[in-house]
PDB file of N, CA, C and O in Angstrom:
ATOM      1  N   MET A   1     -93.621 -81.330 115.953  1.00  0.00           N
ATOM      2  CA  MET A   1     -93.756 -81.121 117.378  1.00  0.00           C
ATOM      3  C   MET A   1     -95.093 -81.708 117.836  1.00  0.00           C
ATOM      4  O   MET A   1     -96.122 -81.497 117.194  1.00  0.00           O
ATOM      5  N   ILE A   2     -95.071 -82.440 118.939  1.00  0.00           N
ATOM      6  CA  ILE A   2     -96.288 -83.042 119.499  1.00  0.00           C
ATOM      7  C   ILE A   2     -96.854 -82.124 120.581  1.00  0.00           C
ATOM      8  O   ILE A   2     -96.144 -81.708 121.497  1.00  0.00           O
ATOM      9  N   THR A   3     -98.140 -81.818 120.458  1.00  0.00           N
ATOM     10  CA  THR A   3     -98.865 -81.048 121.464  1.00  0.00           C
ATOM     11  C   THR A   3     -99.848 -81.996 122.139  1.00  0.00           C
ATOM     12  O   THR A   3    -100.586 -82.716 121.467  1.00  0.00           O
ATOM     13  N   GLU A   4     -99.855 -81.992 123.460  1.00  0.00           N
ATOM     14  CA  GLU A   4    -100.765 -82.857 124.205  1.00  0.00           C
ATOM     15  C   GLU A   4    -101.963 -82.061 124.708  1.00  0.00           C
ATOM     16  O   GLU A   4    -101.820 -80.953 125.224  1.00  0.00           O
ATOM     17  N   ILE A   5    -103.135 -82.644 124.548  1.00  0.00           N
ATOM     18  CA  ILE A   5    -104.355 -82.076 125.117  1.00  0.00           C
ATOM     19  C   ILE A   5    -104.657 -82.908 126.352  1.00  0.00           C
ATOM     20  O   ILE A   5    -104.841 -84.122 126.263  1.00  0.00           O
ATOM     21  N   LYS A   6    -104.706 -82.255 127.498  1.00  0.00           N
ATOM     22  CA  LYS A   6    -104.855 -82.960 128.779  1.00  0.00           C
ATOM     23  C   LYS A   6    -106.222 -82.699 129.404  1.00  0.00           C
ATOM     24  O   LYS A   6    -106.905 -81.729 129.073  1.00  0.00           O
ATOM     25  N   MET A   7    -106.598 -83.587 130.310  1.00  0.00           N
ATOM     26  CA  MET A   7    -107.836 -83.399 131.068  1.00  0.00           C
ATOM     27  C   MET A   7    -107.670 -82.146 131.918  1.00  0.00           C
ATOM     28  O   MET A   7    -106.769 -82.081 132.754  1.00  0.00           O
ATOM     29  N   PRO A   8    -108.531 -81.151 131.712  1.00  0.00           N
ATOM     30  CA  PRO A   8    -108.391 -79.902 132.473  1.00  0.00           C
ATOM     31  C   PRO A   8    -108.945 -80.022 133.891  1.00  0.00           C
ATOM     32  O   PRO A   8    -109.800 -80.862 134.170  1.00  0.00           O
ATOM     33  N   ALA A   9    -108.447 -79.176 134.771  1.00  0.00           N
ATOM     34  CA  ALA A   9    -108.993 -79.043 136.126  1.00  0.00           C
ATOM     35  C   ALA A   9    -109.920 -77.838 136.113  1.00  0.00           C
ATOM     36  O   ALA A   9    -109.469 -76.710 135.915  1.00  0.00           O
ATOM     37  N   LEU A  10    -111.193 -78.065 136.320  1.00  0.00           N
ATOM     38  CA  LEU A  10    -112.168 -76.979 136.287  1.00  0.00           C
ATOM     39  C   LEU A  10    -112.351 -76.332 137.649  1.00  0.00           C
ATOM     40  O   LEU A  10    -112.978 -75.279 137.770  1.00  0.00           O
ATOM     41  N   SER A  11    -111.797 -76.972 138.675  1.00  0.00           N
ATOM     42  CA  SER A  11    -111.826 -76.407 140.022  1.00  0.00           C
ATOM     43  C   SER A  11    -110.627 -76.955 140.778  1.00  0.00           C
ATOM     44  O   SER A  11    -110.008 -77.930 140.351  1.00  0.00           O
ATOM     45  N   ASP A  12    -110.303 -76.330 141.894  1.00  0.00           N
ATOM     46  CA  ASP A  12    -109.179 -76.794 142.705  1.00  0.00           C
ATOM     47  C   ASP A  12    -109.423 -78.190 143.274  1.00  0.00           C
ATOM     48  O   ASP A  12    -108.479 -78.945 143.506  1.00  0.00           O
ATOM     49  N   ALA A  13    -110.683 -78.527 143.495  1.00  0.00           N
ATOM     50  CA  ALA A  13    -111.022 -79.815 144.097  1.00  0.00           C
ATOM     51  C   ALA A  13    -111.146 -80.943 143.068  1.00  0.00           C
ATOM     52  O   ALA A  13    -111.219 -82.113 143.443  1.00  0.00           O
ATOM     53  N   MET A  14    -111.170 -80.608 141.796  1.00  0.00           N
ATOM     54  CA  MET A  14    -111.365 -81.622 140.755  1.00  0.00           C
ATOM     55  C   MET A  14    -110.129 -82.515 140.630  1.00  0.00           C
ATOM     56  O   MET A  14    -109.006 -82.024 140.519  1.00  0.00           O
ATOM     57  N   THR A  15    -110.351 -83.832 140.650  1.00  0.00           N
ATOM     58  CA  THR A  15    -109.243 -84.786 140.527  1.00  0.00           C
ATOM     59  C   THR A  15    -109.321 -85.624 139.253  1.00  0.00           C
ATOM     60  O   THR A  15    -108.328 -86.221 138.838  1.00  0.00           O
ATOM     61  N   HIS A  16    -110.509 -85.669 138.628  1.00  0.00           N
ATOM     62  CA  HIS A  16    -110.686 -86.472 137.425  1.00  0.00           C
ATOM     63  C   HIS A  16    -111.919 -86.006 136.657  1.00  0.00           C
ATOM     64  O   HIS A  16    -112.737 -85.245 137.173  1.00  0.00           O
ATOM     65  N   GLY A  17    -112.035 -86.470 135.434  1.00  0.00           N
ATOM     66  CA  GLY A  17    -113.204 -86.204 134.610  1.00  0.00           C
ATOM     67  C   GLY A  17    -113.477 -87.426 133.749  1.00  0.00           C
ATOM     68  O   GLY A  17    -112.628 -88.309 133.627  1.00  0.00           O
ATOM     69  N   LYS A  18    -114.650 -87.475 133.158  1.00  0.00           N
ATOM     70  CA  LYS A  18    -115.031 -88.615 132.326  1.00  0.00           C
ATOM     71  C   LYS A  18    -115.047 -88.187 130.865  1.00  0.00           C
ATOM     72  O   LYS A  18    -115.682 -87.194 130.510  1.00  0.00           O
ATOM     73  N   LEU A  19    -114.345 -88.941 130.016  1.00  0.00           N
ATOM     74  CA  LEU A  19    -114.348 -88.670 128.582  1.00  0.00           C
ATOM     75  C   LEU A  19    -115.668 -89.166 128.006  1.00  0.00           C
ATOM     76  O   LEU A  19    -115.929 -90.369 127.988  1.00  0.00           O
ATOM     77  N   LEU A  20    -116.501 -88.239 127.536  1.00  0.00           N
ATOM     78  CA  LEU A  20    -117.804 -88.613 126.985  1.00  0.00           C
ATOM     79  C   LEU A  20    -117.699 -89.026 125.524  1.00  0.00           C
ATOM     80  O   LEU A  20    -118.306 -90.013 125.109  1.00  0.00           O
ATOM     81  N   CYS A  21    -116.924 -88.267 124.737  1.00  0.00           N
ATOM     82  CA  CYS A  21    -116.752 -88.609 123.326  1.00  0.00           C
ATOM     83  C   CYS A  21    -115.620 -87.804 122.715  1.00  0.00           C
ATOM     84  O   CYS A  21    -115.274 -86.719 123.183  1.00  0.00           O
ATOM     85  N   TYR A  22    -115.059 -88.362 121.662  1.00  0.00           N
ATOM     86  CA  TYR A  22    -114.130 -87.616 120.818  1.00  0.00           C
ATOM     87  C   TYR A  22    -114.943 -86.975 119.708  1.00  0.00           C
ATOM     88  O   TYR A  22    -115.884 -87.581 119.196  1.00  0.00           O
ATOM     89  N   LEU A  23    -114.592 -85.771 119.340  1.00  0.00           N
ATOM     90  CA  LEU A  23    -115.251 -85.061 118.250  1.00  0.00           C
ATOM     91  C   LEU A  23    -114.378 -85.071 117.002  1.00  0.00           C
ATOM     92  O   LEU A  23    -114.694 -84.419 116.007  1.00  0.00           O
ATOM     93  N   VAL A  24    -113.275 -85.819 117.062  1.00  0.00           N
ATOM     94  CA  VAL A  24    -112.328 -85.952 115.950  1.00  0.00           C
ATOM     95  C   VAL A  24    -111.949 -87.425 115.818  1.00  0.00           C
ATOM     96  O   VAL A  24    -112.252 -88.243 116.687  1.00  0.00           O
ATOM     97  N   GLN A  25    -111.282 -87.742 114.714  1.00  0.00           N
ATOM     98  CA  GLN A  25    -110.817 -89.104 114.480  1.00  0.00           C
ATOM     99  C   GLN A  25    -109.307 -89.106 114.308  1.00  0.00           C
ATOM    100  O   GLN A  25    -108.711 -88.085 113.966  1.00  0.00           O
ATOM    101  N   LEU A  26    -108.698 -90.247 114.544  1.00  0.00           N
ATOM    102  CA  LEU A  26    -107.271 -90.424 114.342  1.00  0.00           C
ATOM    103  C   LEU A  26    -106.924 -90.081 112.893  1.00  0.00           C
ATOM    104  O   LEU A  26    -107.579 -90.552 111.963  1.00  0.00           O
ATOM    105  N   GLY A  27    -105.896 -89.262 112.709  1.00  0.00           N
ATOM    106  CA  GLY A  27    -105.469 -88.861 111.372  1.00  0.00           C
ATOM    107  C   GLY A  27    -106.131 -87.594 110.856  1.00  0.00           C
ATOM    108  O   GLY A  27    -105.723 -87.055 109.828  1.00  0.00           O
ATOM    109  N   GLN A  28    -107.143 -87.119 111.557  1.00  0.00           N
ATOM    110  CA  GLN A  28    -107.868 -85.920 111.128  1.00  0.00           C
ATOM    111  C   GLN A  28    -107.031 -84.671 111.376  1.00  0.00           C
ATOM    112  O   GLN A  28    -106.309 -84.585 112.369  1.00  0.00           O
ATOM    113  N   THR A  29    -107.134 -83.698 110.462  1.00  0.00           N
ATOM    114  CA  THR A  29    -106.484 -82.406 110.634  1.00  0.00           C
ATOM    115  C   THR A  29    -107.431 -81.488 111.397  1.00  0.00           C
ATOM    116  O   THR A  29    -108.622 -81.422 111.092  1.00  0.00           O
ATOM    117  N   VAL A  30    -106.896 -80.776 112.393  1.00  0.00           N
ATOM    118  CA  VAL A  30    -107.696 -79.859 113.200  1.00  0.00           C
ATOM    119  C   VAL A  30    -107.066 -78.470 113.187  1.00  0.00           C
ATOM    120  O   VAL A  30    -105.887 -78.305 112.874  1.00  0.00           O
ATOM    121  N   THR A  31    -107.875 -77.486 113.532  1.00  0.00           N
ATOM    122  CA  THR A  31    -107.392 -76.116 113.632  1.00  0.00           C
ATOM    123  C   THR A  31    -107.507 -75.644 115.078  1.00  0.00           C
ATOM    124  O   THR A  31    -108.339 -76.130 115.844  1.00  0.00           O
ATOM    125  N   LYS A  32    -106.665 -74.702 115.427  1.00  0.00           N
ATOM    126  CA  LYS A  32    -106.673 -74.147 116.779  1.00  0.00           C
ATOM    127  C   LYS A  32    -108.076 -73.646 117.116  1.00  0.00           C
ATOM    128  O   LYS A  32    -108.691 -72.925 116.331  1.00  0.00           O
ATOM    129  N   GLY A  33    -108.574 -74.033 118.291  1.00  0.00           N
ATOM    130  CA  GLY A  33    -109.899 -73.616 118.735  1.00  0.00           C
ATOM    131  C   GLY A  33    -111.013 -74.578 118.359  1.00  0.00           C
ATOM    132  O   GLY A  33    -112.141 -74.427 118.829  1.00  0.00           O
ATOM    133  N   GLN A  34    -110.717 -75.564 117.521  1.00  0.00           N
ATOM    134  CA  GLN A  34    -111.726 -76.541 117.114  1.00  0.00           C
ATOM    135  C   GLN A  34    -112.021 -77.497 118.268  1.00  0.00           C
ATOM    136  O   GLN A  34    -111.087 -78.016 118.879  1.00  0.00           O
ATOM    137  N   PRO A  35    -113.297 -77.743 118.583  1.00  0.00           N
ATOM    138  CA  PRO A  35    -113.623 -78.722 119.623  1.00  0.00           C
ATOM    139  C   PRO A  35    -113.141 -80.116 119.210  1.00  0.00           C
ATOM    140  O   PRO A  35    -113.386 -80.552 118.085  1.00  0.00           O
ATOM    141  N   VAL A  36    -112.452 -80.817 120.129  1.00  0.00           N
ATOM    142  CA  VAL A  36    -111.898 -82.136 119.814  1.00  0.00           C
ATOM    143  C   VAL A  36    -112.431 -83.246 120.718  1.00  0.00           C
ATOM    144  O   VAL A  36    -112.355 -84.423 120.366  1.00  0.00           O
ATOM    145  N   ALA A  37    -112.968 -82.877 121.879  1.00  0.00           N
ATOM    146  CA  ALA A  37    -113.498 -83.884 122.805  1.00  0.00           C
ATOM    147  C   ALA A  37    -114.514 -83.231 123.729  1.00  0.00           C
ATOM    148  O   ALA A  37    -114.511 -82.017 123.933  1.00  0.00           O
ATOM    149  N   GLU A  38    -115.382 -84.071 124.280  1.00  0.00           N
ATOM    150  CA  GLU A  38    -116.340 -83.604 125.283  1.00  0.00           C
ATOM    151  C   GLU A  38    -116.114 -84.417 126.547  1.00  0.00           C
ATOM    152  O   GLU A  38    -116.046 -85.646 126.505  1.00  0.00           O
ATOM    153  N   VAL A  39    -115.998 -83.716 127.675  1.00  0.00           N
ATOM    154  CA  VAL A  39    -115.774 -84.381 128.956  1.00  0.00           C
ATOM    155  C   VAL A  39    -116.825 -83.939 129.966  1.00  0.00           C
ATOM    156  O   VAL A  39    -117.416 -82.866 129.849  1.00  0.00           O
ATOM    157  N   GLU A  40    -117.040 -84.792 130.957  1.00  0.00           N
ATOM    158  CA  GLU A  40    -117.935 -84.475 132.068  1.00  0.00           C
ATOM    159  C   GLU A  40    -117.068 -84.271 133.301  1.00  0.00           C
ATOM    160  O   GLU A  40    -116.268 -85.129 133.674  1.00  0.00           O
ATOM    161  N   ALA A  41    -117.251 -83.115 133.922  1.00  0.00           N
ATOM    162  CA  ALA A  41    -116.473 -82.804 135.118  1.00  0.00           C
ATOM    163  C   ALA A  41    -117.335 -81.967 136.046  1.00  0.00           C
ATOM    164  O   ALA A  41    -117.976 -81.010 135.612  1.00  0.00           O
ATOM    165  N   ASP A  42    -117.352 -82.321 137.299  1.00  0.00           N
ATOM    166  CA  ASP A  42    -118.164 -81.602 138.285  1.00  0.00           C
ATOM    167  C   ASP A  42    -119.613 -81.461 137.823  1.00  0.00           C
ATOM    168  O   ASP A  42    -120.223 -80.403 137.980  1.00  0.00           O
ATOM    169  N   LYS A  43    -120.159 -82.537 137.251  1.00  0.00           N
ATOM    170  CA  LYS A  43    -121.554 -82.609 136.793  1.00  0.00           C
ATOM    171  C   LYS A  43    -121.874 -81.648 135.656  1.00  0.00           C
ATOM    172  O   LYS A  43    -123.040 -81.329 135.428  1.00  0.00           O
ATOM    173  N   ALA A  44    -120.855 -81.183 134.943  1.00  0.00           N
ATOM    174  CA  ALA A  44    -121.049 -80.315 133.783  1.00  0.00           C
ATOM    175  C   ALA A  44    -120.313 -80.919 132.592  1.00  0.00           C
ATOM    176  O   ALA A  44    -119.231 -81.485 132.744  1.00  0.00           O
ATOM    177  N   ASN A  45    -120.907 -80.795 131.407  1.00  0.00           N
ATOM    178  CA  ASN A  45    -120.249 -81.253 130.189  1.00  0.00           C
ATOM    179  C   ASN A  45    -119.553 -80.065 129.540  1.00  0.00           C
ATOM    180  O   ASN A  45    -120.146 -78.998 129.383  1.00  0.00           O
ATOM    181  N   ILE A  46    -118.290 -80.257 129.164  1.00  0.00           N
ATOM    182  CA  ILE A  46    -117.554 -79.187 128.494  1.00  0.00           C
ATOM    183  C   ILE A  46    -116.856 -79.745 127.260  1.00  0.00           C
ATOM    184  O   ILE A  46    -116.492 -80.920 127.210  1.00  0.00           O
ATOM    185  N   GLU A  47    -116.677 -78.876 126.264  1.00  0.00           N
ATOM    186  CA  GLU A  47    -115.905 -79.236 125.086  1.00  0.00           C
ATOM    187  C   GLU A  47    -114.471 -78.778 125.292  1.00  0.00           C
ATOM    188  O   GLU A  47    -114.226 -77.684 125.802  1.00  0.00           O
ATOM    189  N   ILE A  48    -113.537 -79.612 124.897  1.00  0.00           N
ATOM    190  CA  ILE A  48    -112.124 -79.259 124.943  1.00  0.00           C
ATOM    191  C   ILE A  48    -111.709 -78.897 123.526  1.00  0.00           C
ATOM    192  O   ILE A  48    -112.041 -79.603 122.573  1.00  0.00           O
ATOM    193  N   GLU A  49    -110.980 -77.790 123.390  1.00  0.00           N
ATOM    194  CA  GLU A  49    -110.575 -77.296 122.078  1.00  0.00           C
ATOM    195  C   GLU A  49    -109.112 -77.592 121.798  1.00  0.00           C
ATOM    196  O   GLU A  49    -108.297 -77.707 122.713  1.00  0.00           O
ATOM    197  N   ALA A  50    -108.797 -77.713 120.521  1.00  0.00           N
ATOM    198  CA  ALA A  50    -107.408 -77.907 120.099  1.00  0.00           C
ATOM    199  C   ALA A  50    -106.618 -76.633 120.397  1.00  0.00           C
ATOM    200  O   ALA A  50    -107.066 -75.538 120.059  1.00  0.00           O
ATOM    201  N   PRO A  51    -105.448 -76.764 121.024  1.00  0.00           N
ATOM    202  CA  PRO A  51    -104.634 -75.595 121.334  1.00  0.00           C
ATOM    203  C   PRO A  51    -103.769 -75.139 120.159  1.00  0.00           C
ATOM    204  O   PRO A  51    -103.138 -74.083 120.219  1.00  0.00           O
ATOM    205  N   ALA A  52    -103.743 -75.947 119.080  1.00  0.00           N
ATOM    206  CA  ALA A  52    -102.895 -75.635 117.930  1.00  0.00           C
ATOM    207  C   ALA A  52    -103.437 -76.341 116.692  1.00  0.00           C
ATOM    208  O   ALA A  52    -104.221 -77.284 116.795  1.00  0.00           O
ATOM    209  N   ASP A  53    -103.011 -75.876 115.527  1.00  0.00           N
ATOM    210  CA  ASP A  53    -103.317 -76.563 114.279  1.00  0.00           C
ATOM    211  C   ASP A  53    -102.468 -77.827 114.206  1.00  0.00           C
ATOM    212  O   ASP A  53    -101.345 -77.848 114.710  1.00  0.00           O
ATOM    213  N   GLY A  54    -102.991 -78.874 113.588  1.00  0.00           N
ATOM    214  CA  GLY A  54    -102.189 -80.079 113.416  1.00  0.00           C
ATOM    215  C   GLY A  54    -103.030 -81.280 113.055  1.00  0.00           C
ATOM    216  O   GLY A  54    -104.203 -81.165 112.700  1.00  0.00           O
ATOM    217  N   LYS A  55    -102.397 -82.443 113.154  1.00  0.00           N
ATOM    218  CA  LYS A  55    -103.020 -83.716 112.806  1.00  0.00           C
ATOM    219  C   LYS A  55    -103.122 -84.577 114.064  1.00  0.00           C
ATOM    220  O   LYS A  55    -102.164 -84.681 114.830  1.00  0.00           O
ATOM    221  N   ILE A  56    -104.282 -85.189 114.274  1.00  0.00           N
ATOM    222  CA  ILE A  56    -104.483 -86.072 115.425  1.00  0.00           C
ATOM    223  C   ILE A  56    -103.652 -87.341 115.202  1.00  0.00           C
ATOM    224  O   ILE A  56    -103.874 -88.073 114.238  1.00  0.00           O
ATOM    225  N   VAL A  57    -102.687 -87.594 116.106  1.00  0.00           N
ATOM    226  CA  VAL A  57    -101.824 -88.769 115.957  1.00  0.00           C
ATOM    227  C   VAL A  57    -102.069 -89.828 117.032  1.00  0.00           C
ATOM    228  O   VAL A  57    -101.623 -90.967 116.893  1.00  0.00           O
ATOM    229  N   ARG A  58    -102.774 -89.459 118.099  1.00  0.00           N
ATOM    230  CA  ARG A  58    -103.054 -90.456 119.145  1.00  0.00           C
ATOM    231  C   ARG A  58    -104.263 -90.035 119.967  1.00  0.00           C
ATOM    232  O   ARG A  58    -104.376 -88.885 120.389  1.00  0.00           O
ATOM    233  N   LEU A  59    -105.163 -90.985 120.185  1.00  0.00           N
ATOM    234  CA  LEU A  59    -106.280 -90.823 121.106  1.00  0.00           C
ATOM    235  C   LEU A  59    -105.921 -91.674 122.319  1.00  0.00           C
ATOM    236  O   LEU A  59    -105.889 -92.901 122.230  1.00  0.00           O
ATOM    237  N   CYS A  60    -105.652 -91.034 123.443  1.00  0.00           N
ATOM    238  CA  CYS A  60    -104.999 -91.699 124.577  1.00  0.00           C
ATOM    239  C   CYS A  60    -105.939 -92.309 125.606  1.00  0.00           C
ATOM    240  O   CYS A  60    -105.492 -93.069 126.465  1.00  0.00           O
ATOM    241  N   ALA A  61    -107.210 -92.003 125.543  1.00  0.00           N
ATOM    242  CA  ALA A  61    -108.165 -92.535 126.522  1.00  0.00           C
ATOM    243  C   ALA A  61    -109.346 -93.147 125.776  1.00  0.00           C
ATOM    244  O   ALA A  61    -109.593 -92.830 124.613  1.00  0.00           O
ATOM    245  N   SER A  62    -110.057 -94.011 126.450  1.00  0.00           N
ATOM    246  CA  SER A  62    -111.245 -94.639 125.874  1.00  0.00           C
ATOM    247  C   SER A  62    -112.485 -93.835 126.246  1.00  0.00           C
ATOM    248  O   SER A  62    -112.542 -93.221 127.311  1.00  0.00           O
ATOM    249  N   VAL A  63    -113.471 -93.845 125.363  1.00  0.00           N
ATOM    250  CA  VAL A  63    -114.746 -93.194 125.650  1.00  0.00           C
ATOM    251  C   VAL A  63    -115.337 -93.827 126.906  1.00  0.00           C
ATOM    252  O   VAL A  63    -115.289 -95.045 127.079  1.00  0.00           O
ATOM    253  N   ASP A  64    -115.890 -92.997 127.771  1.00  0.00           N
ATOM    254  CA  ASP A  64    -116.469 -93.372 129.071  1.00  0.00           C
ATOM    255  C   ASP A  64    -115.418 -93.666 130.138  1.00  0.00           C
ATOM    256  O   ASP A  64    -115.763 -94.057 131.253  1.00  0.00           O
ATOM    257  N   GLU A  65    -114.146 -93.483 129.811  1.00  0.00           N
ATOM    258  CA  GLU A  65    -113.080 -93.690 130.796  1.00  0.00           C
ATOM    259  C   GLU A  65    -113.006 -92.497 131.745  1.00  0.00           C
ATOM    260  O   GLU A  65    -113.165 -91.350 131.325  1.00  0.00           O
ATOM    261  N   VAL A  66    -112.766 -92.772 133.019  1.00  0.00           N
ATOM    262  CA  VAL A  66    -112.518 -91.725 134.010  1.00  0.00           C
ATOM    263  C   VAL A  66    -111.019 -91.432 133.963  1.00  0.00           C
ATOM    264  O   VAL A  66    -110.189 -92.309 134.203  1.00  0.00           O
ATOM    265  N   VAL A  67    -110.694 -90.172 133.646  1.00  0.00           N
ATOM    266  CA  VAL A  67    -109.306 -89.778 133.398  1.00  0.00           C
ATOM    267  C   VAL A  67    -108.857 -88.778 134.465  1.00  0.00           C
ATOM    268  O   VAL A  67    -109.538 -87.777 134.688  1.00  0.00           O
ATOM    269  N   PRO A  68    -107.731 -89.028 135.124  1.00  0.00           N
ATOM    270  CA  PRO A  68    -107.216 -88.066 136.106  1.00  0.00           C
ATOM    271  C   PRO A  68    -106.861 -86.726 135.452  1.00  0.00           C
ATOM    272  O   PRO A  68    -106.463 -86.675 134.288  1.00  0.00           O
ATOM    273  N   VAL A  69    -107.012 -85.657 136.212  1.00  0.00           N
ATOM    274  CA  VAL A  69    -106.629 -84.320 135.754  1.00  0.00           C
ATOM    275  C   VAL A  69    -105.164 -84.352 135.320  1.00  0.00           C
ATOM    276  O   VAL A  69    -104.331 -85.001 135.952  1.00  0.00           O
ATOM    277  N   ASN A  70    -104.870 -83.653 134.252  1.00  0.00           N
ATOM    278  CA  ASN A  70    -103.534 -83.520 133.655  1.00  0.00           C
ATOM    279  C   ASN A  70    -103.051 -84.760 132.917  1.00  0.00           C
ATOM    280  O   ASN A  70    -101.918 -84.769 132.436  1.00  0.00           O
ATOM    281  N   ASN A  71    -103.867 -85.808 132.808  1.00  0.00           N
ATOM    282  CA  ASN A  71    -103.504 -86.936 131.953  1.00  0.00           C
ATOM    283  C   ASN A  71    -103.851 -86.589 130.512  1.00  0.00           C
ATOM    284  O   ASN A  71    -104.826 -85.884 130.252  1.00  0.00           O
ATOM    285  N   THR A  72    -103.051 -87.088 129.583  1.00  0.00           N
ATOM    286  CA  THR A  72    -103.225 -86.771 128.169  1.00  0.00           C
ATOM    287  C   THR A  72    -104.442 -87.483 127.593  1.00  0.00           C
ATOM    288  O   THR A  72    -104.643 -88.679 127.806  1.00  0.00           O
ATOM    289  N   LEU A  73    -105.257 -86.715 126.850  1.00  0.00           N
ATOM    290  CA  LEU A  73    -106.407 -87.261 126.138  1.00  0.00           C
ATOM    291  C   LEU A  73    -106.089 -87.472 124.660  1.00  0.00           C
ATOM    292  O   LEU A  73    -106.446 -88.494 124.074  1.00  0.00           O
ATOM    293  N   ILE A  74    -105.406 -86.481 124.066  1.00  0.00           N
ATOM    294  CA  ILE A  74    -105.147 -86.473 122.621  1.00  0.00           C
ATOM    295  C   ILE A  74    -103.752 -85.919 122.373  1.00  0.00           C
ATOM    296  O   ILE A  74    -103.288 -85.032 123.090  1.00  0.00           O
ATOM    297  N   GLN A  75    -103.085 -86.453 121.344  1.00  0.00           N
ATOM    298  CA  GLN A  75    -101.823 -85.877 120.888  1.00  0.00           C
ATOM    299  C   GLN A  75    -102.014 -85.361 119.467  1.00  0.00           C
ATOM    300  O   GLN A  75    -102.570 -86.042 118.606  1.00  0.00           O
ATOM    301  N   ILE A  76    -101.533 -84.132 119.249  1.00  0.00           N
ATOM    302  CA  ILE A  76    -101.603 -83.484 117.940  1.00  0.00           C
ATOM    303  C   ILE A  76    -100.181 -83.244 117.457  1.00  0.00           C
ATOM    304  O   ILE A  76     -99.338 -82.751 118.206  1.00  0.00           O
ATOM    305  N   GLU A  77     -99.919 -83.593 116.208  1.00  0.00           N
ATOM    306  CA  GLU A  77     -98.622 -83.295 115.607  1.00  0.00           C
ATOM    307  C   GLU A  77     -98.783 -82.035 114.771  1.00  0.00           C
ATOM    308  O   GLU A  77     -99.603 -81.982 113.854  1.00  0.00           O
ATOM    309  N   SER A  78     -97.992 -81.026 115.100  1.00  0.00           N
ATOM    310  CA  SER A  78     -98.075 -79.772 114.356  1.00  0.00           C
ATOM    311  C   SER A  78     -96.769 -79.520 113.626  1.00  0.00           C
ATOM    312  O   SER A  78     -95.699 -79.938 114.070  1.00  0.00           O
ATOM    313  N   GLN A  79     -96.871 -78.837 112.510  1.00  0.00           N
ATOM    314  CA  GLN A  79     -95.700 -78.479 111.718  1.00  0.00           C
ATOM    315  C   GLN A  79     -95.214 -77.119 112.164  1.00  0.00           C
ATOM    316  O   GLN A  79     -95.966 -76.145 112.133  1.00  0.00           O
ATOM    317  N   GLN A  80     -93.957 -77.045 112.582  1.00  0.00           N
ATOM    318  CA  GLN A  80     -93.384 -75.757 112.944  1.00  0.00           C
ATOM    319  C   GLN A  80     -92.882 -75.087 111.685  1.00  0.00           C
ATOM    320  O   GLN A  80     -92.259 -75.720 110.833  1.00  0.00           O
ATOM    321  N   LYS A  81     -93.159 -73.806 111.576  1.00  0.00           N
ATOM    322  CA  LYS A  81     -92.684 -73.051 110.420  1.00  0.00           C
ATOM    323  C   LYS A  81     -91.293 -72.525 110.708  1.00  0.00           C
ATOM    324  O   LYS A  81     -91.019 -72.012 111.793  1.00  0.00           O
ATOM    325  N   SER A  82     -90.409 -72.658 109.713  1.00  0.00           N
ATOM    326  CA  SER A  82     -89.039 -72.189 109.927  1.00  0.00           C
ATOM    327  C   SER A  82     -88.813 -70.835 109.313  1.00  0.00           C
ATOM    328  O   SER A  82     -87.711 -70.294 109.401  1.00  0.00           O
TER     329      SER A  82
END
């Protein structure tokens, strides 16, 4: 299952944020709650955390890119337990 990490809206007026850096690499395994990226929004820097355990399969934006709210930054592939 693919989980997408999207640019968050930190306020109702926020329309975009700037990707400052990735804190993970393609192919890296992450755990839920682990910081995966740092973004600048409304003149504040925030860390975005992984919402689930899994493996980073896609980095969707470039560093220093201005990304619209709700656009995907990272895709994580997680294993569902049966």
